[in-house]
N, C-alpha and C positions, 0 to 999 in steps of 0.2 A: 449417413451419421452412424457411427459404430455404437452399439449398445455395450456399456462397460458394465459387466456383471460382478467382477470383483478386482481388487488392486493387482492381481497377478497378470491380468490382461493388459497389454500395452496399449497406451493411447495411439489414435492414428497420427500420422505425420501432420503437424499443424501447417506445414507448408502446402499440403494438398487440400486443407479444410476450406470451407466457405468463408468469406471475409465478414459476412454479416449474419451468420447463423451458427448455432452450436456445432461442434465437431464430434460431440459424443453425448450420450445421455445414460444416466444411472450410475452404478458404482456406489462408492462410500466416500466419507471425508476423513478417513483415518489418516494419522500423521504421515505414514509413508506414501500414501496415495496423493495427498497434497504437495508433498515435497517433490515427488516425481513429476506432477503436473506443472508446478511453478518453474522447475528447471528446464521444462520443454516450452515455456511461454504459454501455458494454458491455465486457465482459472475457473472456478466454479461461480456460477451466477444464475439465480433461479428464484421463483417466488414460492409462497408457502403452500400452494397447491399443485405445484409442479415436482416432477422428478428432479434429480440433480442434473444440471446441464452444464456442460463444459465449453468453454470458448477460447478462441485465439483470433481476435478480430484483425482484420486488414483494412485500413492502416492501423497503426498502434500509436497511442499517445505516450511520449517519453520525455522525461526531464533529466537532463544531464547535469549533476551537481555543479561541475565547473562552468557551466554555462547559465546558472541561475541568474535571474534578472530580479533585482530588488526595487519595486515601485518606490518613487520618491515619497509618497504619502506614508507608507509603511516605514520607510527608512527613519523618518522623523520620530517614530514612536519606540525604536529599538532600545533607546536609552533609559525608557521608563522601568520601574522596579518590577519586571516580570518575574515570577517564580516558575521555572520550568524544570520538569523531572522526567525521567523515563522508567517505564516498567514499575511504577509505584502503584498503579491502579488500572490495570489492563481491562479487567471485567467492566469497571465502571465506564471507562472510555468506549468499549464496544457496545455496551447497552445505550450509552448516550447517542453514539452514531446510529443505532438502530431506531431510536425513538425520535430522531430529528426529522422534521418534515422536509421533503425535497420537492422542488418545483416540478409540477406535472407528474408527481408520483404519489400513489395512494398505497398506504401500507409501507412495509419494508421488505427488501430482499435479504436483509440480515435476520434469517429465521433463527429460531432457537438452536436448531441443529447446526446451523453455521456458527453461531456464537460459541457454542460448546466446542466445536472443531478447532476454531482459532485460539480459544482459551487453552485447549490442550497443546496446541502448538506453542503457545506462550510458556506454559510450564515447562517444556522441553527446550526453551531457549531459542526458538525460531521465529516466533511472532513477538513484536515490540509495540509499545505505546509510548507516546510522547504527551505529558500532560501539562497544561498551564493552569496555575492556581492563583486564587486571590482570597485572602482571609480564610485560608483553610479549606476552600471549595474549589472544585474543578470548573473553570470557565471555558475551557476548550481543549482540544487534542486531536490526535490522529493515531492510527495503527496500521502495521503492515507486517510484511514477512521479509526477513533477511536471509539471503543465501549467497555465499561467495562475496562477489563485488556488486551484487544487485539487491535493491530494495524494491519490494513490490507494494506500493501503496494501495491500501484497501478503502478507507473511509476516514473522514474527519467531521468534526462538529464544533460549534461555538455557542456559548451562552452570553458572551460579551463581544462587542465589535473587535475584530482583528485577532482574537484569541487563537483561532485556528491557524491563521497566518504566522503567528508568533511560533506556534508548534512547528509549522512547516519550515520556516527560516531556521529554527534551532535544529532541526533534523538535518537540513542541508548543511549547516555548519559542521556537524559531525560527520556527515557523509564524505565532505570534502577532505576533512582531516584524515579519514580511513581510506581514501582513494577508492571510493565506490565509483563504478562506471556509469550507473544509471538508476533512476527511479522509473518504474514500470507505472504508468498512470492509467493504463488500460484504454479509457475513452476520451476523446478530446472534448475539452470544455473551454469556453472563453476565460473563464476564472483561471484555469491553469496556464493558459497561453500567456496571460499577464506576467507570469513568473518565468517565462522562457521555455515552456513546454512545446515540443514539436511533434509533428505527425510524421512517422516513419513508415514506409512500406514494410510489411510484416517480414520479408526476408531480411532486410537490413536489421530489424529489431532482433531476430532470431540469431543472426550471426554475432551481433555484439553481445547478446545474452549468453550465448554458448561460451564465449570467452570469459565473461564475468563470472558465471557460475562455476567455472573451472578453478577459480580461486578458492583457497581452503575456507570453509565454513567452520566457525568456531561458535557453537551455540552456547547461550548462556544469557544471564540477565544483564541488562544495561543500566541497572538501578544505581550502581556505584560510579557511573560515568558523569561527566559534566555536561549539561546541555544549556546553552544560552544563545539568544538571537544576537547578542552583542559581539561585534567584531567582524561580522560577515561583510565582505567587500564585493563589489561588482567584479566580474571576470575581466 
């Protein structure tokens, strides 16, 4: 495992990294560091009492927007009057993700340092949130990082049933229209598998990611863009 002391030190080759352990430790969460990490298929994940740990797991959970599966139960709810926005309340979304309880998890991996780092990425137009509202209050949402033709999903939350799923469907609708190649879901879960997420060998993921992030990245707010779950179809 390489000790990363500053962002000028290159990350180790993720293809040679352990599949179930960190590939590097230390460094910082500055904007340039995070962007360099994500373009190489590396992301930070660590707890409040830990140094920064950098990961590139093998296998990797990936959701291809064009292969998204819409569960029938959720499909029946798409025509309800959902109010969906993007980049209207990024900090509120990430704070909600940090405070939402997770099965088998005590505390949060979204430390204040992490929340500040992604909020900075958001201010510069690289990190985005999708919000679902009812009566002026956020009832669900998600956030992640967009680089080239790849979206790196980080976390989601809900306060009403299916609200986070509506955020995901709305995001998929947008990413399909913009020809995104993949959503990096990092770790496999049965919940994501219901939507068509697959487990890829890391080499396959890195090959597809390399091509995806070679597409131009146009940082900026998504707040003026239209997001809606309605109209999405099965592949």
